[in-house]
N, C-alpha and C positions, 0 to 999 in steps of 0.2 A: 544244114542247121541241126538235123537230127544227130549226125555224127558228132558234132561239137557237144551236144547234150550228153551223149553216151560217154565221150571222153571225160567230161567234167564229173559225171557220176562215178566212173571208174577211179579217178584220182581221189575222190572223197572216200570211197570204199577202201582204197589202198592205204590212205592215211589212217583211217580208223583201225585197220588191221595191224599196222605198224605199232600203234600205241598200245595194243593189247597182246603183243607177242609173248610177254612174260619175261622171266629172268634170262640173262645172257648165259651162255655156256661157260663152264670153268676154263681158265686159260693157264696152261702149263708154262713155267718159267724156270730159268737157271741163271746163275751168275756167280762171280767170285769177288770177294772184297778182302783186303788185308787188315790185319790188326794194327791200324795206324797209331800215330802218336797219342799218348794218354796225357791228360792234365788234370789238375785239381788236387785236393789234399787226399792222399791215399795213406791209410794207416795199416801197419802190419803188426799183428799181435802174435806173440808166441804162446801157444796152448799145448800142453803135453800131447804128443802124438800127431800134431798137425800145425800148419801155419795158416793163419786166418787173415785174409785180405778184406778190408772194409774201408769205408770213407766215401766222401763226396768226390768221386772222380769219374771221368768219362773218357772214352777213346774215340777218335775221329778216323774211322777206317778209310782206306783208299781203294779205288777200283782197280782190280786186276783183270777181270773179264766182265764187261758190262752185262747187266741183266738183260735177258732176252725180251723182256717186256719193258718198254720205255716208261711206264707209269712208276717203276721202281727206281728210276734214275734220280739223282739228287745228292743231297748232303747226308751222310750216314753217321750215326752216333750209336755207341753201345755203352751201357752202364753195367760193368761187371763187378761182382763180388765172387770170391771163391775160397774154398777151404782145400788146402793141399794136405791130404792125409799121408804121413810118412809111411812108405812101403805100400801105399794103396792108391785109391783113385783121387782125382781132383774133382770136387763137386762144385759146379758153377751155378750161380743165380744171376741172370742177366736179362736185359731188355734192349732191343734195338729200336731206333727211330730213324725214319727216312723222311726228309722234307724236300719239297721242290715248289715251283711256282703254282702248281695246280692244287697242292694240298699236302697231306702228310700221311705216313703210315706209323702208327704208335704201337710198339710192341707190348704184349702182355708179359710181365715177368715170368720167366720159366726156369726150371731146374734141369740141369743136364749133368751127366757123368763123363768126366774126362773130355773126349773130343767129339761127341755127337749129341745132338739134341733136336728138338722141334721148336720152331719159332712161329708165333702167331702175331700178325700185325693187323690192326684195325684201321681201315681207311677213314680219312677226314677230308673235308673240302670236296673237290671233284671226285674223290674216291669214297665218299660217304656211302655206306651200304655194302662195301666190299671188304673182304678179308683175305689177306695173303697168309698161307700156311705152308711151311717148308721144313724139310729135313735139312739140317745144317751140320756139316762135318768140318772140324778144325784140323787142317793139314799144316802143321808147323805154325806159321803166322797167317795162313790163308783160310778164310771161311768159304766153303763150297756149298752153295745153296741150290736146292732143287725142290720146287713146290708148285702150288696152284693158287691163282686168284679166283675166289668164288664170290658169288653174290648171295646175300642173305646171311642168316644166322648159322652159327656152328651148332652141333647138337648140344643140348643142355648136359651139364655134369650130372651123373647119376647120384641119387640119394640112397643112403643105406636103408633097406627095408626095415619096417618096425620089428619084424620077427625074422631072425636069421635061422635057417634050418640047421 
């Protein structure tokens, strides 16, 4: 009888400890997706010294190498705009979205130069409170992702001091 009481007490204590263990450790991930077919109305405007791509269009990338973390599996979308400077860089403004049965990852629009950039995706649904942040390199038509899923907020953006020395 005493042993049963000790076991019950241990189980209660273990449960209380599990609920207060704090945030989960960051999880590293990688994967590759292709620059899949694009649709929607894309406008191309000629501007002296560059070609400007704008409009309501999105691309539906395909999986080349599945993400190492299954929470990032699903349907992928990217909304790209870019300026192709003649004799210079291509400057991209884009945002990715990943959706699946558990929730979604919504990208924060980002600026990148030519073929590298950082993507930040905020979790929704089962992924609420999580952020995926990755370095993404475009190799031809393949986006190569390497990053981390973290719990909690990202550092705040710095504000310019009132007096700059």
